[in-house]
GULUMGU-916340 format. One record per residue (C-alpha): residue number from 1; z negated, y, x. Coordinates in nm, 4 decimals, always signed. Layout:
N
<atom votor="NUM" up="Z" north="Y" east="X"/>
...
//
This chain:
86
<atom votor="1" up="-0.0112" north="+0.0247" east="-0.0270"/>
<atom votor="2" up="+0.0764" north="+0.3192" east="+0.1129"/>
<atom votor="3" up="-0.2104" north="+0.5405" east="+0.2508"/>
<atom votor="4" up="-0.0170" north="+0.8745" east="+0.3644"/>
<atom votor="5" up="+0.0661" north="+1.1308" east="+0.0789"/>
<atom votor="6" up="+0.4438" north="+1.1167" east="+0.2055"/>
<atom votor="7" up="+0.4209" north="+0.7796" east="+0.2038"/>
<atom votor="8" up="+0.2971" north="+0.7541" east="-0.1645"/>
<atom votor="9" up="+0.5525" north="+1.0783" east="-0.2371"/>
<atom votor="10" up="+0.8523" north="+0.8723" east="-0.1472"/>
<atom votor="11" up="+0.7498" north="+0.5616" east="-0.3681"/>
<atom votor="12" up="+0.7747" north="+0.7798" east="-0.6540"/>
<atom votor="13" up="+1.0653" north="+0.9431" east="-0.5395"/>
<atom votor="14" up="+1.2134" north="+0.6109" east="-0.4642"/>
<atom votor="15" up="+1.1059" north="+0.4649" east="-0.8211"/>
<atom votor="16" up="+1.3033" north="+0.7358" east="-1.0053"/>
<atom votor="17" up="+1.5818" north="+0.7381" east="-0.8219"/>
<atom votor="18" up="+1.6065" north="+0.3451" east="-0.8526"/>
<atom votor="19" up="+1.6003" north="+0.4272" east="-1.2590"/>
<atom votor="20" up="+1.8406" north="+0.7213" east="-1.2328"/>
<atom votor="21" up="+2.0776" north="+0.4918" east="-1.0695"/>
<atom votor="22" up="+2.0264" north="+0.2320" east="-1.2681"/>
<atom votor="23" up="+2.1310" north="+0.3906" east="-1.5871"/>
<atom votor="24" up="+2.3993" north="+0.5672" east="-1.4131"/>
<atom votor="25" up="+2.5523" north="+0.1791" east="-1.3324"/>
<atom votor="26" up="+2.4745" north="+0.0817" east="-1.6405"/>
<atom votor="27" up="+2.6719" north="+0.3579" east="-1.8316"/>
<atom votor="28" up="+2.9627" north="+0.2969" east="-1.5900"/>
<atom votor="29" up="+2.9986" north="-0.0999" east="-1.6954"/>
<atom votor="30" up="+3.0067" north="+0.0224" east="-2.0428"/>
<atom votor="31" up="+3.2520" north="+0.2552" east="-2.0228"/>
<atom votor="32" up="+3.4849" north="-0.0203" east="-1.8000"/>
<atom votor="33" up="+3.3592" north="-0.3015" east="-2.0139"/>
<atom votor="34" up="+3.5461" north="-0.0866" east="-2.3545"/>
<atom votor="35" up="+3.8449" north="-0.0985" east="-2.1420"/>
<atom votor="36" up="+3.8283" north="-0.4384" east="-2.0920"/>
<atom votor="37" up="+3.7433" north="-0.5178" east="-2.4577"/>
<atom votor="38" up="+4.0759" north="-0.2971" east="-2.5643"/>
<atom votor="39" up="+4.2785" north="-0.4857" east="-2.3137"/>
<atom votor="40" up="+4.1619" north="-0.8197" east="-2.4222"/>
<atom votor="41" up="+4.2231" north="-0.6909" east="-2.7883"/>
<atom votor="42" up="+4.5811" north="-0.6102" east="-2.6989"/>
<atom votor="43" up="+4.5514" north="-0.2918" east="-2.8192"/>
<atom votor="44" up="+4.7483" north="-0.0824" east="-2.5381"/>
<atom votor="45" up="+4.6824" north="+0.2933" east="-2.7054"/>
<atom votor="46" up="+4.2967" north="+0.2324" east="-2.7486"/>
<atom votor="47" up="+4.2781" north="+0.0679" east="-2.4001"/>
<atom votor="48" up="+4.4320" north="+0.3783" east="-2.2796"/>
<atom votor="49" up="+4.2300" north="+0.6398" east="-2.4426"/>
<atom votor="50" up="+3.8958" north="+0.4203" east="-2.3240"/>
<atom votor="51" up="+4.0687" north="+0.4391" east="-1.9976"/>
<atom votor="52" up="+4.0738" north="+0.7897" east="-1.9870"/>
<atom votor="53" up="+3.6876" north="+0.7836" east="-2.1061"/>
<atom votor="54" up="+3.6011" north="+0.5764" east="-1.8464"/>
<atom votor="55" up="+3.7721" north="+0.7461" east="-1.5384"/>
<atom votor="56" up="+3.5506" north="+1.0876" east="-1.4510"/>
<atom votor="57" up="+3.2161" north="+0.8166" east="-1.5076"/>
<atom votor="58" up="+3.4016" north="+0.6253" east="-1.2303"/>
<atom votor="59" up="+3.4266" north="+0.9079" east="-1.0143"/>
<atom votor="60" up="+3.1342" north="+1.0618" east="-1.1231"/>
<atom votor="61" up="+2.9525" north="+0.7172" east="-0.9860"/>
<atom votor="62" up="+3.1364" north="+0.7947" east="-0.6347"/>
<atom votor="63" up="+2.9795" north="+1.1081" east="-0.6054"/>
<atom votor="64" up="+2.6765" north="+1.0298" east="-0.7148"/>
<atom votor="65" up="+2.6399" north="+0.7473" east="-0.4590"/>
<atom votor="66" up="+2.6254" north="+0.4736" east="-0.6677"/>
<atom votor="67" up="+2.9846" north="+0.2908" east="-0.6183"/>
<atom votor="68" up="+3.1522" north="+0.3319" east="-0.2986"/>
<atom votor="69" up="+3.5101" north="+0.5090" east="-0.3192"/>
<atom votor="70" up="+3.7049" north="+0.2044" east="-0.2240"/>
<atom votor="71" up="+3.5172" north="+0.0391" east="-0.5201"/>
<atom votor="72" up="+3.5913" north="+0.2668" east="-0.7475"/>
<atom votor="73" up="+3.9570" north="+0.3023" east="-0.7011"/>
<atom votor="74" up="+3.9831" north="-0.0489" east="-0.6721"/>
<atom votor="75" up="+3.8558" north="-0.0941" east="-1.0184"/>
<atom votor="76" up="+4.0378" north="+0.1986" east="-1.1777"/>
<atom votor="77" up="+4.3933" north="+0.0510" east="-1.0165"/>
<atom votor="78" up="+4.3234" north="-0.2961" east="-1.1509"/>
<atom votor="79" up="+4.2373" north="-0.1702" east="-1.5169"/>
<atom votor="80" up="+4.5636" north="+0.0322" east="-1.5473"/>
<atom votor="81" up="+4.7795" north="-0.2203" east="-1.3882"/>
<atom votor="82" up="+4.6409" north="-0.4402" east="-1.6804"/>
<atom votor="83" up="+4.6925" north="-0.1355" east="-1.9390"/>
<atom votor="84" up="+5.0557" north="-0.0580" east="-1.7876"/>
<atom votor="85" up="+5.1236" north="-0.4675" east="-1.8550"/>
<atom votor="86" up="+5.0769" north="-0.4490" east="-2.1685"/>
//
C-alpha cells in the first residue's frame, strides 16, 4: 500500500483514467458494432451512415490514447472495404 501522498494521488488518478478509458473504448466498440450489424444485414445505406458516425469516434480514441493510430486506420479501412463490397 502507498505511504506517500504522491503515490496515493497517483493511485486515484490511475483509477479515474482507467474508468474514462474503459468508457471510451466501450463507446468505440459500440459504434463499430453498429456498422458491423448493418453490414451483416446487407443494408449498405445504413452501414454507410453508421460508418460516418463511427469514424470520428475511432479517431478520437487515437487522440485520447485509447487506440494506436495504425489500429484505428486498419479498422476503418477494413470496415470501409466491407461496405463498398455490399
